C-alpha positions as CSV (number, residue, x, y, z in Angstrom):
1,M,-1.0,16.1,-0.4
2,S,0.4,13.2,-2.5
3,G,4.1,12.6,-3.3
4,T,6.0,11.7,-6.4
5,V,7.2,8.3,-7.5
6,I,10.1,7.3,-9.7
7,I,10.0,3.7,-11.0
8,L,13.4,2.3,-11.9
9,N,12.6,-0.7,-14.1
10,G,15.4,-3.0,-15.4
11,P,16.8,-6.5,-15.0
12,S,18.2,-7.9,-11.8
13,G,21.7,-6.6,-11.2
14,S,21.4,-3.6,-13.5
15,G,22.3,-1.1,-10.7
16,K,18.9,0.1,-9.6
17,S,19.7,0.0,-5.9
18,S,22.9,1.9,-6.3
19,I,20.9,4.6,-8.2
20,Q,18.4,4.7,-5.4
21,K,21.1,5.3,-2.8
22,A,22.8,8.0,-4.9
23,F,19.5,9.8,-5.6
24,Q,18.4,9.6,-2.0
25,K,21.7,11.2,-0.9
26,L,21.6,13.8,-3.7
27,M,18.1,15.0,-2.8
28,L,18.7,15.5,1.0
29,P,17.4,17.3,3.0
30,N,14.3,16.4,1.0
31,L,13.2,12.8,1.9
32,W,13.0,10.3,-0.9
33,I,12.3,6.8,0.4
34,K,13.7,3.8,-1.4
35,V,11.5,0.8,-1.7
36,G,11.4,-2.0,-4.2
37,I,10.9,-5.6,-5.3
38,D,13.5,-7.0,-2.9
39,G,11.7,-5.7,0.2
40,L,8.1,-5.6,-1.0
41,F,8.0,-8.8,-3.0
42,D,11.0,-11.1,-2.4
43,A,11.6,-10.5,1.3
44,V,8.1,-11.3,2.3
45,M,8.1,-14.7,0.6
46,P,9.0,-17.9,2.5
47,D,12.7,-18.5,2.8
48,I,14.4,-20.8,0.3
49,N,17.1,-23.1,1.8
50,L,18.7,-26.5,1.2
51,E,15.9,-28.3,3.0
52,N,13.1,-27.0,0.8
53,I,14.9,-26.1,-2.4
54,S,13.2,-28.9,-4.4
55,Y,9.8,-27.3,-3.7
56,W,10.9,-24.0,-5.3
57,Q,12.3,-25.9,-8.3
58,S,8.9,-27.3,-9.3
59,K,5.6,-25.6,-10.3
60,N,3.6,-24.4,-7.3
61,E,1.1,-21.7,-6.4
62,I,3.7,-19.2,-5.2
63,R,6.8,-19.1,-7.4
64,W,9.4,-21.4,-8.8
65,V,12.5,-21.4,-11.0
66,E,13.3,-23.6,-14.0
67,E,16.7,-24.0,-15.5
68,S,17.1,-24.3,-19.3
69,K,19.4,-23.3,-22.2
70,D,18.8,-20.7,-24.9
71,D,19.4,-21.2,-28.6
72,K,23.1,-20.4,-28.1
73,N,23.5,-22.9,-25.2
74,N,23.6,-20.2,-22.5
75,K,22.2,-21.1,-19.1
76,V,18.9,-19.5,-18.3
77,I,17.2,-19.6,-14.9
78,T,13.6,-18.4,-15.2
79,L,11.5,-17.2,-12.3
80,F,7.8,-18.1,-12.7
81,I,5.1,-16.6,-10.5
82,G,2.0,-18.6,-9.4
83,P,-1.4,-17.1,-8.5
84,E,-0.5,-16.6,-4.9
85,G,2.8,-14.9,-5.9
86,E,0.9,-12.6,-8.3
87,R,-1.2,-11.4,-5.4
88,V,2.0,-10.4,-3.6
89,A,3.1,-8.4,-6.7
90,Y,-0.2,-6.6,-6.8
91,G,0.1,-5.9,-3.0
92,M,3.6,-4.5,-3.7
93,N,1.9,-2.0,-6.2
94,S,-0.7,-1.1,-3.5
95,A,2.1,-0.4,-1.0
96,I,3.8,1.9,-3.5
97,A,0.5,3.7,-4.1
98,A,-0.1,3.9,-0.3
99,Y,3.2,5.6,0.3
100,V,2.8,8.2,-2.3
101,A,-0.9,8.8,-1.3
102,N,0.4,9.7,2.2
103,G,2.8,12.3,0.8
104,C,6.0,10.3,0.5
105,D,8.3,10.8,-2.4
106,L,9.5,7.3,-3.6
107,I,12.3,5.9,-5.8
108,V,11.4,2.3,-6.5
109,D,13.6,-0.6,-7.6
110,Y,11.3,-2.6,-9.9
111,I,11.5,-5.6,-12.2
112,A,8.5,-6.0,-14.4
113,Y,8.6,-9.8,-14.7
114,N,5.0,-9.5,-15.9
115,Q,3.9,-6.5,-17.9
116,E,0.4,-6.8,-16.3
117,W,2.1,-5.6,-13.1
118,F,2.8,-2.3,-14.8
119,K,-0.8,-1.9,-15.9
120,D,-1.9,-2.5,-12.3
121,L,0.7,0.0,-11.0
122,E,-0.5,2.6,-13.5
123,K,-4.1,2.2,-12.4
124,K,-3.2,2.4,-8.7
125,C,-1.0,5.5,-9.2
126,S,-3.1,7.3,-11.8
127,D,-3.8,10.2,-9.5
128,F,-0.1,10.8,-8.7
129,K,3.0,12.2,-10.4
130,I,4.9,9.1,-11.6
131,Y,8.0,8.8,-13.7
132,Y,9.1,5.6,-15.4
133,V,12.8,5.1,-15.9
134,S,14.3,2.3,-18.1
135,V,17.6,1.2,-16.5
136,N,19.6,-0.3,-19.4
137,I,22.8,-2.2,-19.4
138,S,24.4,-4.6,-22.0
139,L,23.7,-8.2,-21.3
140,D,27.5,-9.0,-21.3
141,T,28.1,-6.4,-18.6
142,L,25.1,-7.5,-16.7
143,E,26.2,-11.2,-16.6
144,K,29.7,-10.2,-15.5
145,R,28.1,-8.3,-12.6
146,E,25.7,-11.2,-11.8
147,E,28.7,-13.5,-11.5
148,Q,30.7,-11.1,-9.3
149,R,27.8,-10.3,-7.0
150,G,26.6,-13.8,-6.4
151,T,23.2,-12.6,-5.2
152,S,21.3,-14.5,-7.9
153,P,22.3,-17.5,-10.0
154,R,24.0,-16.9,-13.3
155,G,21.4,-17.1,-16.0
156,H,18.6,-15.3,-14.0
157,A,19.2,-11.9,-15.5
158,R,19.2,-13.4,-19.0
159,S,15.8,-15.0,-18.4
160,H,14.0,-11.6,-18.3
161,Y,16.5,-9.3,-20.0
162,F,14.7,-9.2,-23.3
163,N,11.2,-8.7,-22.0
164,V,11.5,-6.7,-18.8
165,Y,11.1,-3.3,-20.5
166,G,7.9,-4.3,-22.5
167,D,6.5,-1.7,-24.8
168,K,6.3,0.9,-22.0
169,K,6.9,4.6,-22.9
170,Y,9.6,5.7,-20.5
171,N,10.2,9.3,-19.2
172,L,13.9,8.6,-19.2
173,V,16.3,5.9,-20.4
174,V,19.6,5.6,-18.5
175,D,22.6,3.3,-19.0
176,T,24.5,2.0,-16.0
177,G,27.2,0.6,-18.2
178,K,28.1,4.1,-19.3
179,Y,27.2,6.3,-16.3
180,S,27.9,6.1,-12.6
181,S,25.0,5.9,-10.2
182,Q,25.8,9.5,-9.1
183,E,25.6,10.8,-12.7
184,I,22.3,9.0,-13.2
185,A,21.0,10.4,-9.9
186,Q,21.7,13.8,-11.3
187,Q,19.8,12.9,-14.5
188,L,16.8,11.9,-12.4
189,K,17.0,15.2,-10.5
190,T,17.1,17.2,-13.8
191,M,14.1,15.1,-15.0
192,I,11.8,15.8,-12.1
193,E,12.9,19.5,-11.8
194,G,12.2,20.0,-15.5
195,T,8.5,19.2,-15.2
């Protein structure tokens, strides 16, 4: 028996992990496990520290960041993924598919840095019930959160804000600038119970 998966796609800092926690709590005693890009992609990569920072700031086979300015002189820190990093992303998708194939219900924190990742995920999860949720937030609110949180450098969210959603058809669009994570969790519950 296979499970169900909810993919929360949106920029870094948009509130996806808070939605995961609220949804997981709301759905108890039914188990929904929370997985995502932080644990399945970022955490498995080599550590970045002061001793090796220059390596991660130049093009390589894994991943790197480049700092630039947009047309309005805003700082932009763009993450690029090399071929070895791409394999990790596709491995993340395989892990998601493996969980659901084993009967687990998942809510996934996802950032579609590359829209090809979505195509791979769709193929690997084609036999399962999967919901795609667009987690929206205004760029101004997002950058204020980014600055307050300090978990990623200011300018990172801006780098993928305009292309993370792609042309995907979403089952649900939520707005973390207007609704609390608890309210959005209820929207997700209504979505899956209505189908």
